[in-house]
C-alpha positions in Angstrom: 82.7 -11.6 117.1 83.0 -10.8 113.4 80.2 -9.1 111.4 77.9 -11.7 109.9 78.2 -11.6 106.1 75.1 -11.9 103.8 75.0 -12.6 100.1 72.5 -9.9 99.1 72.8 -10.7 95.4 71.2 -14.1 95.8 68.7 -13.0 98.4 68.7 -12.8 102.2 65.9 -14.4 104.2 64.0 -12.1 106.6 64.6 -13.7 110.0 62.0 -13.4 112.7 64.2 -11.1 114.9 64.9 -8.8 111.9 61.2 -8.6 111.0 60.4 -7.6 114.5 63.1 -5.0 114.6 62.0 -3.5 111.3 58.4 -3.4 112.5 59.4 -1.5 115.6 61.7 0.8 113.6 59.0 1.7 111.1 56.4 2.2 113.8 58.7 4.4 115.9 59.8 6.5 113.0 56.2 7.0 112.0 55.4 8.3 115.5 58.6 10.2 115.7 57.6 12.3 112.7 54.1 13.0 114.1 55.5 14.1 117.4 58.3 16.3 116.0 56.3 18.0 113.3 53.6 20.2 114.9 50.9 22.1 112.9 53.0 25.2 113.4 56.0 23.7 111.5 56.4 24.9 107.9 59.7 23.3 107.5 61.2 20.2 109.2 64.9 19.2 108.9 66.3 15.8 109.9 69.5 13.8 109.4 69.2 10.0 109.3 72.3 7.7 109.4 71.9 4.1 108.6 75.3 2.8 109.6 75.1 -0.8 108.4 72.3 -0.5 105.8 72.5 -3.9 104.2 71.1 -4.6 100.7 67.8 -2.8 101.2 65.5 -5.7 100.4 64.9 -9.2 101.7 63.6 -12.4 100.1 59.9 -11.9 99.4 60.3 -8.1 98.8 60.3 -6.8 102.4 62.2 -3.5 102.5 65.3 -3.0 104.7 65.9 -0.1 107.0 67.0 2.6 104.5 63.8 2.0 102.5 61.7 1.9 105.6 62.9 5.4 106.5 62.4 6.8 103.0 58.9 5.2 102.6 57.7 6.5 106.0 59.1 10.0 105.2 57.1 10.2 102.0 54.0 8.7 103.5 54.1 11.2 106.4 54.4 14.1 104.0 51.5 12.9 101.9 49.3 12.4 105.0 50.2 15.8 106.5 49.7 17.6 103.2 46.2 16.3 102.9 45.4 17.1 106.6 46.9 20.6 106.4 44.9 21.4 103.2 41.7 20.4 105.0 42.6 22.6 108.0 43.6 25.5 105.9 47.2 25.4 107.1 50.4 26.1 105.1 52.0 23.1 103.5 55.0 21.4 105.2 58.4 21.2 103.6 60.7 18.4 104.7 64.5 18.5 104.2 66.2 15.2 104.9 69.9 14.3 104.8 70.1 10.5 104.8 73.6 8.9 105.0 73.6 5.3 104.0 76.7 3.3 104.7 77.6 -0.4 104.3 81.0 -2.0 104.0 79.8 -4.7 101.6 80.0 -4.5 97.8 77.4 -7.2 97.5 75.0 -5.1 99.6 75.5 -2.0 97.4 74.8 -4.0 94.2 71.2 -4.4 95.4 70.8 -1.2 97.5 72.1 1.3 95.0 69.4 0.7 92.4 66.7 0.8 95.1 67.8 4.2 96.4 68.1 5.5 92.8 64.6 4.2 92.0 63.1 5.9 95.1 64.8 9.2 94.2 63.5 9.1 90.7 60.0 8.3 91.9 59.9 11.4 94.2 62.0 13.7 92.1 59.0 15.9 91.2 58.0 16.6 94.8 59.5 20.0 95.7 58.2 19.7 99.3 60.3 16.6 99.9 64.0 17.5 99.6 66.0 14.3 100.3 69.8 14.2 99.9 71.1 10.6 99.9 74.8 10.2 100.7 76.2 6.8 99.9 79.3 5.5 101.8 81.1 2.2 101.6 83.4 1.9 104.6 83.5 0.4 108.1 81.2 2.5 110.3 83.8 3.3 112.9 86.2 4.5 110.2 83.7 6.8 108.6 81.8 8.0 111.7 84.1 11.1 112.1 83.2 12.3 108.6 79.5 11.6 109.2 79.6 13.6 112.4 81.4 16.5 110.7 78.9 16.6 107.8 75.9 16.7 110.1 77.3 19.3 112.3 78.2 21.5 109.4 74.7 21.1 107.9 73.3 22.2 111.3 70.6 19.4 111.5 69.3 19.4 115.1 67.2 16.2 114.7 69.5 13.3 114.2 68.5 9.6 114.1 71.2 6.8 113.9 70.3 3.2 113.1 73.2 0.9 113.9 72.9 -2.9 113.4 76.5 -4.2 113.5 75.9 -7.9 113.9 79.0 -8.0 116.0 80.8 -5.9 118.7 83.8 -5.1 116.5 81.7 -2.9 114.3 80.5 -0.2 116.9 82.0 0.7 120.2 79.9 2.1 123.1 82.2 5.1 123.1 80.9 6.0 119.6 77.2 5.8 120.8 78.1 8.1 123.7 79.8 10.5 121.3 76.6 10.6 119.2 74.5 11.5 122.2 76.8 14.3 123.4 77.6 15.7 120.0 74.1 16.5 118.7 71.2 18.6 120.1 68.4 16.0 119.6 70.0 12.7 118.8 68.5 9.2 119.0 70.2 5.9 118.4 68.8 2.5 117.6 71.4 -0.2 118.4 71.1 -3.9 117.6 73.5 -6.5 118.8 73.7 -10.2 119.5 74.0 -11.4 123.1 77.4 -12.9 122.5 78.8 -9.4 122.3 77.6 -8.4 125.8 80.5 -9.8 127.7 82.8 -7.5 125.7 80.5 -4.5 126.2 79.9 -5.1 129.9 83.7 -5.0 130.6 83.8 -1.5 129.2 82.3 0.1 132.3 81.8 -1.9 135.5 82.8 -5.6 135.3 82.6 -5.8 139.2 79.0 -4.9 139.2 78.2 -7.2 136.3 79.9 -10.1 138.1 77.8 -9.4 141.2 74.6 -9.6 139.2 75.5 -13.0 137.5 77.1 -14.7 140.5 73.7 -15.9 141.7 73.7 -18.3 138.8 76.8 -20.0 140.2 78.8 -19.6 137.0 81.4 -17.3 135.5 80.5 -14.2 133.4 81.6 -15.8 130.1 79.5 -18.9 130.8 76.5 -16.8 131.8 76.5 -15.0 128.5 77.6 -18.0 126.4 75.2 -20.7 127.7 72.4 -20.9 125.2 70.3 -23.0 127.5 70.1 -20.2 130.0 68.8 -17.8 127.4 65.3 -19.3 127.5 64.9 -18.4 131.2 63.1 -15.3 132.3 65.5 -14.8 135.2 68.4 -14.8 132.8 66.6 -12.1 130.7 66.0 -10.0 133.8 69.7 -10.2 134.8 70.8 -9.1 131.4 68.4 -6.2 131.5 69.9 -5.1 134.8 73.5 -5.5 133.4 72.7 -3.4 130.4 70.7 -0.8 132.3 73.6 -0.3 134.8 76.3 -0.4 132.2 74.9 2.1 129.6 73.0 4.7 131.7 76.0 6.9 131.5 75.8 7.0 127.7 72.4 8.6 127.4 69.7 10.1 129.6 67.2 7.4 128.5 68.1 3.9 127.6 65.8 0.9 126.8 67.4 -2.5 127.8 64.9 -4.8 126.1 65.6 -7.9 124.1 63.9 -8.9 120.9 61.4 -11.6 121.8 62.5 -15.2 121.3 61.0 -17.3 118.6 59.8 -20.9 119.4 61.5 -20.7 122.8 64.9 -20.4 121.1 66.2 -17.9 123.6 66.8 -14.2 123.9 69.7 -13.7 121.4 69.2 -10.2 120.1 68.9 -6.9 121.8 67.4 -3.7 120.2 68.3 -0.8 122.3 67.2 2.8 122.0 69.2 5.8 123.3 68.0 9.4 123.6 68.3 12.6 125.6 64.5 13.2 125.9 61.9 11.5 128.1 59.4 12.2 125.3 61.4 10.0 123.0 61.4 7.2 125.6 57.6 7.7 126.1 57.0 7.3 122.4 59.2 4.2 122.3 57.3 2.6 125.2 54.0 3.3 123.4 55.4 1.8 120.2 56.5 -1.4 122.0 52.9 -1.7 123.4 51.6 -1.2 119.8 54.0 -4.0 118.6 53.3 -6.5 121.3 55.5 -9.6 120.9 58.3 -7.6 119.5 60.4 -7.2 122.6 60.6 -8.8 126.0 60.9 -7.6 129.6 61.4 -9.4 132.9 60.8 -7.6 136.1 58.2 -5.6 137.9 55.2 -3.5 136.9 54.9 0.2 137.8 57.8 2.6 138.3 60.7 0.4 139.3 60.8 -2.2 136.5 64.2 -3.6 137.5 64.2 -2.8 141.3 63.2 -6.2 142.7 64.4 -9.2 144.6 64.0 -12.8 143.4 61.4 -13.5 146.1 59.3 -10.4 145.4 55.7 -11.0 144.3 54.6 -9.9 140.8 58.0 -10.4 139.2 58.1 -12.3 135.9 58.3 -12.1 132.1 55.8 -9.5 131.0 54.3 -9.4 127.5 54.1 -5.8 126.1 50.6 -6.5 125.1 47.7 -7.9 127.1 49.1 -8.5 130.6 51.6 -5.6 131.0 49.2 -2.6 130.8 46.6 -3.7 133.4 49.5 -4.7 135.8 51.2 -1.4 135.3 47.9 0.5 136.0 47.4 -1.4 139.2 51.0 -0.8 140.3 50.9 2.9 139.4 48.0 3.6 141.8 50.3 2.8 144.7 53.6 3.9 143.1 52.7 7.4 141.9 51.5 9.0 145.2 54.6 7.7 147.0 56.9 8.9 144.2 55.3 12.4 144.1 55.6 12.7 147.9 59.3 12.2 147.6 59.4 15.6 145.9 57.6 17.2 148.8 54.1 16.8 147.5 54.1 18.6 144.1 55.7 18.1 140.7 55.0 19.1 137.1 53.8 16.4 134.8 56.8 17.0 132.6 59.2 16.7 135.5 57.4 13.5 136.6 57.8 11.9 133.2 61.5 12.9 133.0 62.0 11.3 136.4 60.3 8.0 135.8 60.6 7.0 132.1 64.0 5.3 132.4 62.6 2.9 134.9 59.2 1.9 133.6 57.3 0.2 130.8 54.1 2.2 131.2 52.0 3.4 128.3 51.5 7.2 128.2 47.7 6.9 128.2 47.9 4.7 131.3 49.9 7.2 133.1 47.4 9.9 132.3 44.5 7.6 133.3 46.0 7.0 136.7 46.8 10.7 137.3 43.2 11.6 136.7 41.5 8.7 138.5 43.7 8.1 141.5 42.0 9.5 144.7 45.3 10.3 146.3 46.4 12.6 143.4 45.2 16.0 142.1 46.3 17.6 138.8 46.0 21.3 138.3 46.5 23.6 135.3 49.0 26.5 135.6 46.0 28.7 136.3 45.1 26.7 139.3 42.1 24.8 137.9 41.5 21.2 138.6 42.3 19.1 135.6 39.8 16.4 134.6 41.2 15.4 131.2 43.8 16.3 128.5 46.8 16.4 130.9 49.7 18.6 129.7 53.3 18.5 130.7 53.2 21.9 132.3 50.3 20.9 134.6 51.1 20.4 138.3 50.5 17.1 140.2 49.9 17.1 143.9 49.3 14.4 146.4 46.0 14.9 148.1 46.4 16.3 151.6 44.4 18.2 154.2 45.2 21.8 153.5 45.6 22.6 157.2 48.4 20.0 157.4 50.2 20.5 154.2 49.2 23.8 152.5 51.7 23.6 149.6 49.7 25.6 147.1 48.3 29.1 147.1 44.6 29.5 148.1 43.4 29.3 144.5 44.7 25.8 144.2 43.0 24.5 147.4 40.1 22.8 145.7 38.7 19.5 146.9 38.5 16.6 144.5 35.0 16.2 143.1 33.1 13.0 143.8 
C-alpha cells in the first residue's frame, strides 16, 4: 500500500477521520503537558517528532499536527504563567525540540511559511525555547538520525506522531525501537485497515488466523472486505488481533479504531503506545472527553477483550454516554475479584499498572468505585481509611473479617464506616 499523496498547494480537505484524530491529538497533548509539568517544575524539556507532518493546514484553515503541537505548547505556557503568578510560584521555562519531517515538496511549500510565522510570533518569549528541525526524507530513512539527535540532546520526554497512510512508510520494528530507546516515549500511530494484513504477519499469523476463522473466510478477505467493516463483531476481532500482535512492542497499547462516518466502516486506526500506565490512563480519559472519536467493541470493566460471542453485555460501546455507567457497574464486581488475586491487598499504583491495558475505564470512575464499593477498603500509607482524593501510593484491600484474613497490622484494622 503506497502512501497517499496530497496536493497541499491547492488545498486538502479535512476528512472526518483526520478531524477526529487531530481533536484527540490536541486534547491528549494538552492533558499530557498538565500531567508532566507539576507546580515544582521550573524547567520542562520535551522532544516532539512529527514523522509525516503534511502541509500544516487544511481547507478552511484547520491546522495540521505540527501546528497543533506548537499552538498547545504556547497556550499551556501562557496558562501556567498566569496561574503561577497568582500562586506566587516561579515561572516555568519550556525547552522543546520539534523535528518536523515530510517527504513531499508540495507539503513543505505550505508548511515552511507556517512554521516560520509561528517562530516569528513567539520569538520574544524567552520562557518558550523552541528549536524546529525541518527534514525532507522518508521517515524510515531518517529515523536513525532523529534518534541520534534526541539521545544526544538528552530529552527524556519524547512524543512521536506517525501518520504514514500506508504500511510501507513505518515498520512495527521502528515503533518498538522508539519505545525501548527512550526513557519516557509515547507514539501515536495512524494507519488504514488495509495495512493490517501486512502488520499482523509480522508477529503471530497463526493466532490471527484463529481469530478470523470464525467468519469462514481467509485473512486477506477478512481485512479486505469493506462490507464487513460496518459490523461490530468485525471491529472486535480486529481489536483482538491488534492487541495480541503489538503487546510486545510497548507496555501499554490502545487498539481502538477511529469511529466510522455514516456507517462507512472502520477504516482507520489511531493507536497509542507508551511505557506508562499513567499515559494510558490519560489517553482513556481523553477518549471519553472526545466521545465519538474512537470505537470499541467488547466488554465493560477490566477485561474489555476477554469475551465469548455468546457472553451478555458484549457490543459496540460509545466512549460517551453508555460506556461509563456500564464500566462502573462492571467494576463493582470485577475489582474485588481482581484485588483478591494478589492475596487481598495492592497499591493503587500497582492496580492501575495491572489493569490499564485491558480496560476503557475513566480514571474518575475507578476512584469512585474504590471509595464506594462495600467490598473494598482504601488506606493511606499511615494506615488511615481513605474517603476521598485517592493517591497511587494508597493501599487497596478487599474487605474481610480480620480473624479470618489479618493481612494488615493492627493500625489498619478499621471497619468501613456506614
